[in-house]
C-alpha positions, -999 to 999 in steps of 0.1 A, spaced: -56 -731 -615 -93 -731 -608 -117 -731 -637 -134 -698 -646 -114 -678 -620 -112 -640 -621 -77 -624 -620 -59 -594 -632 -33 -591 -660 0 -573 -657 -17 -540 -665 -43 -546 -638 -72 -552 -661 -95 -580 -650 -101 -611 -672 -116 -645 -669 -95 -677 -669 -113 -706 -685 -101 -742 -681 -106 -747 -718 -80 -721 -725 -54 -744 -709 -59 -776 -729 -39 -795 -754 -69 -793 -778 -72 -756 -775 -35 -750 -782 -35 -775 -810 -62 -756 -827 -41 -724 -823 -10 -738 -840 6 -714 -865 -14 -685 -850 0 -654 -835 -1 -646 -797 6 -610 -786 28 -610 -755 21 -579 -735 52 -560 -726 33 -531 -710 0 -513 -716 11 -499 -749 36 -524 -763 34 -561 -773 56 -587 -790 40 -610 -816 49 -647 -810 39 -674 -834 29 -708 -819 50 -732 -841 49 -765 -822 31 -786 -796 51 -815 -783 40 -843 -760 61 -847 -729 85 -877 -727 75 -882 -690 43 -901 -688 20 -899 -658 -16 -911 -663 -29 -884 -640 -15 -855 -660 -16 -843 -696 20 -831 -701 31 -811 -732 52 -782 -743 44 -753 -766 70 -735 -787 67 -700 -799 88 -682 -825 98 -646 -818 103 -619 -844 138 -619 -859 164 -597 -842 146 -593 -809 167 -602 -779 152 -629 -756 131 -619 -726 140 -633 -692 122 -664 -679 90 -652 -665 52 -654 -665 37 -632 -693 2 -622 -704 -5 -634 -740 -35 -627 -761 -49 -648 -790 -81 -642 -809 -92 -678 -804 -81 -684 -769 -84 -650 -754 -61 -637 -726 -38 -663 -711 -10 -661 -685 19 -684 -694 54 -690 -681 79 -687 -710 116 -697 -711 139 -687 -740 155 -719 -753 182 -723 -780 172 -735 -814 195 -760 -832 203 -739 -862 240 -734 -857 235 -698 -848 238 -692 -810 216 -661 -814 186 -682 -825 160 -691 -798 123 -698 -793 101 -696 -762 90 -728 -745 60 -731 -722 56 -764 -703 22 -777 -691 13 -804 -667 -24 -804 -665 -43 -826 -641 -67 -848 -660 -103 -845 -649 
């Protein structure tokens, strides 16, 4: 994704995409913070960034990592899709999220995973 590119969110509102938003360092600084996932113009779902894990596949040309978000208890998982998330420190971000099972013994428990493979500059 080009640096500082203008685009529109799901509601059609324009916003800036900054390359610094999509960095390991930026997300590491946002650990334990809440991201609001926009469901529509009036509703959002709070997700807590609970983990940042380095990828097990190493490629010197890419910075590969995954983010894990904890949803509110009792909310059914959303389908795999790209969503608009907002965070006070990082601003508005578009991210593809997949609901993945959590190893708690309860098949209802899940978290959202976002996988990043960012070309190193």
